C-alpha positions in Angstrom: 84.4 79.1 112.2 85.8 76.4 109.7 89.2 77.2 108.3 88.1 77.6 104.7 85.5 80.1 105.8 88.1 82.1 107.7 90.3 82.1 104.7 87.4 83.3 102.4 86.3 85.9 104.8 90.0 87.2 105.1 90.2 87.4 101.5 87.1 89.4 101.3 88.4 91.9 103.8 91.8 92.1 102.0 90.0 93.0 98.8 88.1 95.9 100.9 91.5 96.9 102.2 93.2 97.1 98.8 90.4 99.0 97.3 90.5 101.5 100.2 94.4 101.8 100.0 94.3 102.4 96.3 91.5 105.2 96.9 93.7 106.7 99.5 96.6 106.7 97.1 94.5 108.3 94.3 93.3 110.9 96.6 96.8 111.6 98.0 98.1 112.1 94.6 95.0 114.5 93.8 95.9 116.4 96.9 99.5 116.8 95.8 98.3 118.1 92.4 95.9 120.6 93.8 98.5 121.9 96.1 100.8 122.2 93.2 98.3 124.5 91.6 97.8 126.3 95.0 94.2 125.3 95.3 93.9 124.8 99.0 90.1 124.7 99.0 90.0 121.6 96.8 92.9 120.2 98.8 90.9 120.5 102.0 88.0 118.8 100.3 90.2 116.0 99.1 91.7 115.6 102.5 88.1 115.1 103.9 87.4 112.4 101.4 90.7 110.7 102.1 90.0 110.6 105.7 86.8 108.8 105.0 88.8 106.1 103.1 91.3 105.8 105.9 88.4 105.2 108.3 87.2 102.4 105.8 90.8 100.9 106.3 90.5 101.0 110.1 87.2 99.2 109.9 88.6 96.5 107.7 91.5 96.0 110.1 89.2 95.7 113.0 87.2 93.1 111.2 90.2 91.1 110.3 91.5 91.2 114.0 87.9 90.0 114.9 88.3 87.2 112.6 91.7 86.1 113.9 90.3 85.9 117.4 89.2 82.3 116.6 92.8 81.1 115.7 95.8 80.3 118.1 98.6 82.7 118.6 101.0 80.9 116.2 98.5 80.8 113.5 97.5 84.3 114.0 101.1 85.4 113.7 101.6 83.5 110.6 98.4 85.1 109.0 99.3 88.6 110.1 102.6 88.1 108.2 100.6 87.4 105.1 98.2 90.2 105.6 101.1 92.7 106.1 103.0 91.5 103.1 105.9 90.4 105.4 105.9 86.7 104.1 104.7 84.8 101.1 102.3 81.8 101.4 103.7 78.2 101.1 103.6 76.5 97.6 100.9 74.0 99.1 98.7 76.8 100.5 95.1 77.3 99.5 94.3 79.9 96.6 92.8 82.0 99.3 96.0 82.1 101.3 98.2 82.7 98.3 96.0 85.5 97.1 96.0 87.2 100.5 99.8 87.2 100.7 99.8 88.9 97.2 97.3 91.5 98.2 99.3 92.0 101.4 102.4 92.7 99.4 100.5 95.2 97.1 99.0 97.0 100.0 102.4 97.4 101.7 103.8 98.7 98.5 101.1 101.1 97.9 101.2 102.3 101.5 105.0 103.1 101.0 104.0 105.2 97.9 101.2 107.0 99.9 104.0 107.9 102.6 106.3 109.4 100.0 103.5 111.7 98.4 102.2 112.4 101.9 105.7 113.6 103.1 105.9 115.9 100.2 102.3 117.3 101.0 103.0 117.7 104.7 106.3 119.6 104.1 104.6 121.8 101.5 101.7 122.7 103.9 103.6 122.8 107.2 107.2 123.5 106.2 109.6 123.0 109.2 106.6 122.2 111.5 105.8 119.1 109.2 105.2 115.8 111.0 108.0 114.4 108.8 110.5 117.0 109.8 110.3 116.0 113.6 
């Protein structure tokens, strides 16, 4: 696979990941809202919907790792840093590379927000048996 094609396909996958993370965040907030109203039936339904989006995240991650099989270990490590929002693209990088770095940072921030809300949900549902209490 040509380098430009790789970056273009990685950017597409990152857009998919970003959309899925945003949907997981939206559903997580809705779950918290329904639980604050003590509507456990709606919360269960939303949990199922959120699980579907989490599966989309897993699929996109698998697709990304398949794409990265065609690059060397050093380049793979650098690309993963961008994808995970752990580093920024260099100033002379391509548009796709810079955009992937930006999306990676946005995804990381949204995942942190999801964890915060999820922690509240888990404690509310499971109390001292919550995953986050262990």
